[in-house]
C-alpha positions in Angstrom: 28.2 293.4 205.3 24.8 293.1 203.8 26.3 293.8 200.3 28.8 291.0 200.8 26.1 288.5 201.7 24.1 289.6 198.6 27.1 289.1 196.4 27.8 285.7 197.8 24.2 284.6 197.3 24.3 285.8 193.6 27.6 284.0 193.1 26.1 280.7 194.4 23.0 281.0 192.3 25.1 281.7 189.2 27.3 278.6 189.9 24.3 276.4 190.5 22.6 277.5 187.2 25.9 276.9 185.3 26.3 273.5 186.8 22.7 272.4 185.9 23.0 273.8 182.4 26.3 272.0 181.8 24.8 268.7 183.2 21.8 268.9 181.0 24.0 269.6 177.9 26.2 266.7 178.7 23.3 264.3 179.2 21.8 265.5 175.9 25.1 264.9 174.1 25.5 261.4 175.7 21.9 260.5 174.7 22.5 261.6 171.2 25.7 259.6 171.0 24.0 256.5 172.3 20.9 256.5 170.1 22.4 257.3 166.7 19.3 256.3 164.6 21.3 256.3 161.4 23.3 253.3 162.7 20.2 251.2 163.6 19.8 248.3 161.2 16.8 245.9 161.0 17.7 242.3 160.2 15.9 240.1 157.7 14.7 236.7 158.7 17.5 235.2 156.7 20.1 237.3 158.6 18.5 236.4 161.9 18.8 232.7 161.1 22.5 233.1 160.5 23.1 234.5 164.0 23.3 231.1 165.6 21.2 229.7 168.6 22.9 231.8 171.3 22.4 235.1 169.6 18.9 234.2 168.4 18.0 233.4 172.0 19.1 236.9 173.1 16.8 238.6 170.7 13.2 239.7 171.5 10.1 239.1 169.6 11.6 236.2 167.6 9.7 233.1 166.6 11.0 229.8 165.2 8.8 227.7 162.9 9.3 224.0 162.4 7.4 222.0 159.9 5.2 221.4 158.0 3.8 218.2 159.5 1.0 215.8 158.5 -1.1 214.8 161.5 0.8 211.6 162.5 4.2 213.3 162.3 2.8 216.3 164.2 1.9 214.0 167.1 5.4 212.4 167.2 7.1 215.8 166.9 5.1 217.2 169.8 6.1 214.2 171.9 9.8 214.8 170.9 9.7 218.4 172.1 7.6 217.9 175.2 10.7 217.6 177.5 11.5 221.2 176.6 8.5 222.4 178.6 7.6 225.1 176.2 4.1 225.7 177.6 2.4 228.8 176.2 5.5 229.6 174.1 4.4 226.8 171.7 1.6 227.3 169.2 0.4 225.5 166.1 -0.3 227.1 162.8 -2.3 225.3 160.1 -1.1 225.9 156.5 -2.6 224.8 153.2 -0.7 223.9 150.1 -2.3 223.8 146.6 -0.9 220.4 145.8 1.4 217.7 147.3 2.4 214.1 147.3 1.6 211.1 149.4 3.2 207.8 150.0 0.8 204.8 150.1 0.6 201.1 149.8 -2.4 199.3 148.3 -5.2 199.6 147.5 -6.8 196.8 149.5 -10.3 195.3 148.9 -11.6 196.3 152.4 -10.6 198.1 155.6 -9.9 194.8 157.4 -7.3 193.9 154.8 -5.7 197.3 155.1 -5.6 197.1 158.9 -3.9 193.7 158.7 -1.3 195.2 156.4 -0.8 198.0 158.9 -0.1 195.5 161.7 2.5 193.7 159.5 4.2 197.0 158.6 4.5 198.1 162.2 6.2 194.8 163.0 8.7 195.7 160.4 9.4 199.0 162.1 7.2 201.4 160.2 5.5 204.2 162.1 3.1 207.1 161.5 0.7 204.9 159.5 -2.9 205.6 158.7 -5.7 204.1 156.6 -7.3 206.2 153.9 -10.2 205.7 151.5 -8.9 204.8 148.1 -12.3 205.0 146.4 -14.6 202.3 144.9 -14.9 200.6 148.3 -11.1 200.1 148.6 -8.6 201.3 151.2 -4.9 202.1 151.2 -2.2 202.4 153.8 -1.0 206.0 154.1 2.6 206.6 155.1 2.3 210.4 155.0 1.4 213.4 152.9 4.1 215.8 151.8 4.4 219.3 150.3 7.2 218.3 147.9 8.1 215.2 145.9 11.6 215.2 147.4 10.1 214.9 150.9 7.8 212.0 149.7 10.7 210.2 148.1 12.8 210.6 151.3 10.0 208.9 153.2 9.8 206.1 150.7 13.6 205.6 151.0 13.3 205.5 154.8 10.8 202.7 154.4 12.9 200.9 151.9 15.8 200.9 154.4 13.4 198.9 156.7 12.8 196.4 153.9 9.4 197.9 153.0 9.4 198.2 149.3 5.6 198.5 148.7 5.4 202.2 149.3 4.5 204.3 146.2 5.0 208.0 145.7 2.0 209.6 144.0 0.9 213.2 143.3 -2.2 214.3 145.2 -4.5 216.5 143.3 -6.4 218.0 146.2 -5.0 220.7 148.5 -3.3 219.4 151.6 -3.4 221.0 155.1 -0.5 220.6 157.4 0.8 222.1 160.7 3.7 224.3 161.6 5.0 224.3 165.2 5.8 227.8 166.3 7.9 228.7 169.4 8.1 232.3 170.6 11.3 233.8 172.0 13.1 230.4 172.0 16.1 229.9 174.3 19.4 228.5 173.0 18.7 224.8 174.0 15.3 225.0 172.2 16.8 226.3 169.0 19.6 223.7 169.0 17.2 220.8 169.8 14.8 221.8 167.0 17.6 221.8 164.5 18.7 218.4 165.7 15.2 217.0 165.3 14.8 218.4 161.9 17.0 215.7 160.4 14.6 213.0 161.7 11.7 214.5 159.8 12.4 214.6 156.1 10.7 217.5 154.3 10.5 219.8 157.3 12.3 223.1 157.7 13.4 225.2 160.7 12.9 228.9 160.0 13.7 231.8 162.3 12.2 235.3 162.0 10.1 238.0 163.6 6.8 236.8 165.1 3.6 237.4 163.3 1.3 240.0 164.8 -2.0 238.7 166.1 -5.1 240.8 165.9 
């Protein structure tokens, strides 16, 4: 009887060991089949941008950049996206360009004359206006600074549609600093809204890619 019990115990231990070994082997095979590192493919920013708002929103560590903006436009753009409630997901990045263009009217003999012209232009529907020093004691009305001539011309055309034909596009010799609005891990409504707003801001781009690492 004792020998029978010993044999049964050995049989049970053998069966248990076989079951564990088979389970471990199956899990290892399943894990290997799931990972398949040779099939992992990293997407470029251009490929990410082509995924569409829904798929972009499902990715992790993705940032969307919108801009660049001169200061008056930046203020208006921030007001436009405020209803999205981005909070800490929204940051601003200053970027500098070696050259650019600006759209101006004037010059005027003094600041008072420039301010009077600004009031008249606002009545005509112009917005995002500022007064800038034109040198030699004179002042000009500034409609915006732009990275490219095409963007500056688009702004001048926008003003012409309002009946404002005094705007001049001129190259600006000095470097210009503008702002990019950056949204981290944007949801689908955010991506769609930024692409809608882009059409209202000539010269801006919406770019999607991996977030920059911060140190």
